[in-house]
DRENDO-892005 format. One line per 4 residues: number of its first residue (from 1); their letters; for each residue x, y, z of N, C-alpha, C. Coordinates in Angstrom, 2 decimals. Example, Ala and Ser with C-alpha at 12.3 -4.5 7.8 and 13.67 -1.06 7.14 Angstrom:
% residues 2
1 = as = 13.19/-5.69/7.80/12.30/-4.50/7.80/13.20/-3.30/7.80 | 12.85/-2.25/7.08/13.67/-1.06/7.14/12.90/0.03/7.87 $
***
This chain:
% residues 126
1 = mpek = 39.46/-10.67/-31.08/40.19/-9.40/-31.12/41.37/-9.42/-30.21 | 42.54/-9.07/-30.74/43.78/-9.14/-29.89/43.72/-8.21/-28.72 | 44.31/-8.67/-27.60/44.22/-7.91/-26.41/45.19/-6.74/-26.43 | 44.68/-5.59/-25.93/45.55/-4.37/-25.86/46.25/-4.34/-24.57 $
5 = kkfn = 47.53/-3.94/-24.66/48.33/-3.81/-23.44/48.65/-2.33/-23.20 | 48.77/-2.00/-21.94/49.05/-0.66/-21.50/50.58/-0.42/-21.73 | 50.91/0.80/-22.14/52.30/1.15/-22.20/52.44/2.59/-21.81 | 53.67/2.96/-21.45/53.94/4.31/-20.90/55.30/4.81/-21.60 $
9 = ieye = 55.25/6.10/-22.03/56.45/6.67/-22.56/56.57/8.06/-21.85 | 57.86/8.47/-21.65/58.09/9.76/-21.02/58.96/10.59/-21.89 | 58.64/11.86/-21.95/59.43/12.80/-22.75/59.80/14.01/-21.82 | 61.02/14.43/-21.96/61.45/15.62/-21.25/60.95/16.84/-22.04 $
13 = ikss = 60.34/17.80/-21.39/59.79/18.96/-22.08/60.16/20.25/-21.28 | 60.79/21.22/-22.00/61.11/22.37/-21.30/59.96/23.43/-21.45 | 59.11/23.31/-20.46/57.93/24.17/-20.50/57.42/24.24/-19.12 | 56.61/25.32/-18.77/55.96/25.22/-17.45/54.76/24.32/-17.52 $
17 = pril = 54.42/23.69/-16.45/53.27/22.79/-16.43/51.96/23.57/-16.89 | 51.87/24.81/-16.49/50.65/25.59/-16.81/50.57/25.73/-18.31 | 51.62/26.11/-18.98/51.58/26.37/-20.42/51.32/25.01/-21.13 | 52.05/23.98/-20.68/51.92/22.61/-21.30/50.53/22.11/-21.16 $
21 = ygfl = 49.90/22.36/-19.99/48.54/21.87/-19.75/47.54/22.39/-20.78 | 47.68/23.70/-21.20/46.84/24.24/-22.20/46.92/23.47/-23.52 | 48.11/22.97/-23.82/48.32/22.25/-25.11/47.73/20.81/-24.99 | 47.49/20.32/-23.76/46.92/19.01/-23.65/45.47/18.96/-23.43 $
25 = sepn = 44.86/20.10/-22.99/43.47/20.04/-22.57/42.58/20.99/-23.37 | 43.12/21.98/-24.03/42.27/22.90/-24.77/42.24/22.57/-26.20 | 41.06/22.66/-26.86/40.97/22.35/-28.31/41.94/23.09/-29.13 | 42.16/24.42/-28.88/43.09/25.18/-29.72/44.52/24.81/-29.45 $
29 = gltq = 44.80/24.31/-28.23/46.15/23.82/-27.92/46.41/22.53/-28.63 | 45.46/21.60/-28.50/45.53/20.30/-29.14/45.66/20.35/-30.63 | 44.99/21.36/-31.24/45.03/21.53/-32.67/46.41/21.83/-33.19 | 47.20/22.41/-32.28/48.56/22.86/-32.74/49.47/21.71/-32.83 $
33 = wfad = 49.23/20.51/-32.26/50.20/19.49/-32.31/49.65/18.07/-32.42 | 48.38/17.90/-31.93/47.79/16.52/-31.84/46.97/16.11/-32.94 | 46.13/17.03/-33.47/45.21/16.71/-34.51/45.08/17.92/-35.43 | 44.49/17.72/-36.64/44.32/18.83/-37.57/43.22/19.75/-37.06 $
37 = dvsv = 42.26/19.18/-36.41/41.17/20.03/-35.83/40.59/19.37/-34.57 | 40.27/20.16/-33.61/39.70/19.57/-32.37/38.49/20.46/-31.96 | 37.35/19.86/-31.66/36.28/20.60/-31.08/35.77/19.82/-29.88 | 35.07/20.50/-29.00/34.55/19.86/-27.81/33.18/20.22/-27.49 $
41 = rdhv = 32.36/19.26/-27.06/30.93/19.51/-26.69/30.59/18.47/-25.61 | 30.19/18.93/-24.46/29.76/18.03/-23.39/30.83/17.06/-23.04 | 32.12/17.49/-22.82/33.22/16.60/-22.48/33.59/15.62/-23.51 | 33.02/15.70/-24.72/33.41/14.82/-25.77/34.19/15.64/-26.80 $
45 = ytft = 35.40/15.20/-27.03/36.32/15.87/-27.95/36.25/15.21/-29.33 | 36.10/15.98/-30.32/36.19/15.42/-31.70/37.54/15.80/-32.31 | 38.30/14.81/-32.59/39.63/15.03/-33.16/39.52/14.70/-34.71 | 40.07/15.55/-35.48/40.00/15.34/-36.96/41.41/15.20/-37.53 $
49 = wdde = 41.62/14.16/-38.28/42.91/13.98/-39.02/42.52/13.67/-40.49 | 43.07/14.46/-41.42/42.75/14.25/-42.83/41.26/13.94/-43.06 | 40.39/14.85/-42.58/38.96/14.71/-42.77/38.29/13.48/-42.10 | 39.10/12.77/-41.28/38.51/11.60/-40.58/38.36/11.97/-39.09 $
53 = eqka = 37.15/11.78/-38.56/36.88/12.18/-37.19/36.96/10.98/-36.24 | 37.48/11.28/-35.03/37.47/10.31/-33.97/37.01/11.02/-32.67 | 36.10/10.43/-31.98/35.62/11.07/-30.75/36.20/10.41/-29.51 | 36.53/11.26/-28.51/37.04/10.78/-27.31/36.34/11.51/-26.15 $
57 = klll = 36.03/10.78/-25.11/35.42/11.38/-23.95/36.50/11.76/-22.93 | 36.35/12.97/-22.38/37.31/13.38/-21.34/36.91/12.73/-20.04 | 37.73/11.80/-19.55/37.40/11.04/-18.32/37.86/11.71/-17.06 | 39.00/12.34/-17.16/39.65/12.83/-15.91/40.53/14.02/-16.29 $
61 = tken = 40.47/15.05/-15.43/41.40/16.16/-15.68/41.79/16.70/-14.34 | 43.10/16.98/-14.15/43.70/17.63/-12.96/44.44/18.84/-13.52 | 44.05/20.01/-13.06/44.59/21.20/-13.65/46.10/21.22/-13.50 | 46.74/21.56/-14.69/48.22/21.61/-14.80/48.94/20.28/-14.48 $
65 = klvr = 48.19/19.19/-14.54/48.77/17.90/-14.10/48.45/16.75/-15.13 | 47.16/16.61/-15.47/46.81/15.40/-16.12/45.50/15.53/-16.96 | 45.50/14.81/-18.07/44.26/14.76/-18.92/44.18/13.28/-19.32 | 42.94/12.68/-19.14/42.69/11.32/-19.57/41.48/11.29/-20.46 $
69 = fkwv = 41.70/10.69/-21.66/40.62/10.56/-22.60/40.36/9.04/-22.88 | 39.10/8.78/-23.34/38.82/7.43/-23.83/38.17/7.54/-25.14 | 38.73/6.81/-26.14/38.15/6.83/-27.49/36.73/6.20/-27.41 | 35.79/6.83/-27.96/34.36/6.40/-27.81/34.22/4.93/-28.38 $
73 = dddp = 34.82/4.68/-29.47/34.66/3.35/-30.14/35.73/2.34/-29.69 | 36.41/2.59/-28.62/37.49/1.69/-28.21/37.02/0.73/-27.08 | 37.81/-0.22/-26.76/37.60/-1.12/-25.66/37.36/-0.30/-24.37 | 36.32/-0.62/-23.61/36.02/0.15/-22.45/37.14/0.29/-21.39 $
77 = acyf = 38.07/-0.68/-21.38/39.12/-0.64/-20.37/40.27/0.29/-20.83 | 40.27/0.67/-22.10/41.40/1.45/-22.63/41.15/2.92/-22.59 | 42.23/3.63/-22.48/42.21/5.13/-22.42/43.56/5.62/-22.92 | 43.68/6.90/-23.06/44.99/7.49/-23.23/45.06/8.70/-22.32 $
81 = emei = 46.28/8.79/-21.71/46.49/9.77/-20.69/47.74/10.54/-20.91 | 47.68/11.83/-20.62/48.87/12.73/-20.76/49.06/13.34/-19.39 | 50.12/13.04/-18.76/50.42/13.51/-17.42/51.70/14.36/-17.37 | 51.56/15.46/-16.71/52.74/16.38/-16.51/53.41/16.00/-15.21 $
85 = lqde = 54.67/15.69/-15.33/55.49/15.29/-14.12/56.49/16.43/-13.93 | 56.63/16.85/-12.69/57.67/17.86/-12.40/58.52/17.36/-11.22 | 59.83/17.42/-11.44/60.74/16.99/-10.44/60.85/18.05/-9.35 | 60.63/17.67/-8.12/60.55/18.60/-7.07/61.86/19.38/-6.77 $
89 = ltnd = 62.94/18.64/-7.05/64.30/19.25/-6.79/64.74/20.09/-7.99 | 64.68/19.55/-9.17/65.27/20.23/-10.30/64.22/21.10/-11.07 | 62.94/20.87/-10.75/61.80/21.50/-11.50/61.77/21.06/-12.96 | 62.50/20.08/-13.35/62.46/19.58/-14.71/61.02/19.03/-14.95 $
93 = vals = 60.50/19.30/-16.13/59.14/18.93/-16.53/59.24/17.74/-17.57 | 58.42/16.75/-17.35/58.37/15.66/-18.29/56.85/15.43/-18.62 | 56.64/14.92/-19.80/55.28/14.55/-20.20/55.25/13.02/-20.26 | 54.32/12.42/-19.47/54.23/11.02/-19.43/52.92/10.58/-20.17 $
97 = itdf = 53.09/9.74/-21.16/51.97/9.26/-21.97/51.62/7.87/-21.61 | 50.40/7.61/-21.34/49.87/6.21/-21.09/48.93/5.94/-22.15 | 49.02/4.81/-22.84/48.17/4.45/-23.96/48.03/2.94/-23.98 | 47.18/2.45/-24.84/47.01/1.01/-24.99/47.15/0.67/-26.48 $
101 = atee = 47.83/-0.56/-26.75/47.96/-1.02/-28.09/48.11/-2.52/-28.05 | 47.74/-3.12/-29.20/48.01/-4.55/-29.37/49.50/-4.77/-29.57 | 49.94/-6.01/-29.36/51.35/-6.37/-29.59/51.79/-5.92/-31.01 | 50.88/-6.13/-31.97/51.25/-5.80/-33.40/51.35/-4.32/-33.67 $
105 = tmne = 50.57/-3.52/-32.93/50.53/-2.13/-33.23/51.30/-1.27/-32.24 | 51.89/-1.90/-31.28/52.61/-1.23/-30.18/53.75/-0.31/-30.70 | 54.67/-0.80/-31.56/55.75/0.04/-32.05/55.21/1.18/-32.85 | 54.18/0.92/-33.60/53.62/1.97/-34.45/53.01/3.05/-33.56 $
109 = rkli = 52.30/2.65/-32.53/51.68/3.64/-31.58/52.69/4.52/-30.93 | 53.83/3.81/-30.47/54.88/4.63/-29.87/55.50/5.58/-30.79 | 55.64/5.15/-32.08/56.26/6.05/-33.03/55.35/7.27/-33.32 | 54.03/6.99/-33.32/53.09/8.12/-33.50/53.26/9.12/-32.36 $
113 = wdnq = 53.30/8.61/-31.16/53.47/9.51/-29.97/54.77/10.28/-30.08 | 55.87/9.59/-30.47/57.20/10.18/-30.63/57.04/11.40/-31.57 | 56.43/11.15/-32.70/56.30/12.16/-33.75/55.44/13.35/-33.22 | 54.26/13.04/-32.58/53.38/14.08/-32.10/54.05/14.93/-31.02 $
117 = veyl = 54.75/14.24/-30.10/55.42/14.99/-28.98/56.56/15.83/-29.49 | 57.23/15.32/-30.51/58.31/16.05/-31.12/57.75/17.33/-31.72 | 56.60/17.23/-32.32/55.92/18.39/-32.91/55.52/19.36/-31.81 | 54.94/18.80/-30.74/54.55/19.59/-29.58/55.81/20.40/-29.05 $
121 = isvl = 56.91/19.80/-28.91/58.07/20.42/-28.41/58.48/21.56/-29.34 | 58.38/21.35/-30.64/58.74/22.42/-31.61/57.76/23.55/-31.49 | 56.51/23.29/-31.31/55.45/24.26/-31.14/55.71/25.17/-29.84 | 56.09/24.44/-28.79/56.43/25.12/-27.51/57.74/25.94/-27.64 $
125 = ga = 58.50/25.65/-28.64/59.82/26.30/-28.86/60.79/25.92/-27.70 | 60.51/24.67/-27.15/61.38/24.23/-26.05/62.59/23.51/-26.53 $
***
């Protein structure tokens, strides 16, 4: 199995960390931009796209800062994380995505994130 490599992408987002955090951590927030449907039970989130389910365990959460998930059927070392960064001087907010992909799927994964985050920005009206 090809090795997955960690990658990071950052997006500027005009939103308060508190509002943005709801879209990253709450099922109804995630449903608006990340997946068609999201449910949660015992820290396991079920994401649905086109009637296909994928489960992810919530590994780490810091209020208004960060959410880290791990796909249940993925490599144990891999996870995906959405971190809210705020510049102390300008108060500009950015969303930092950390994810893992193989060399072959890297560009595709980045494109998926680009599209999802673009959708998130339109939902936020930012």
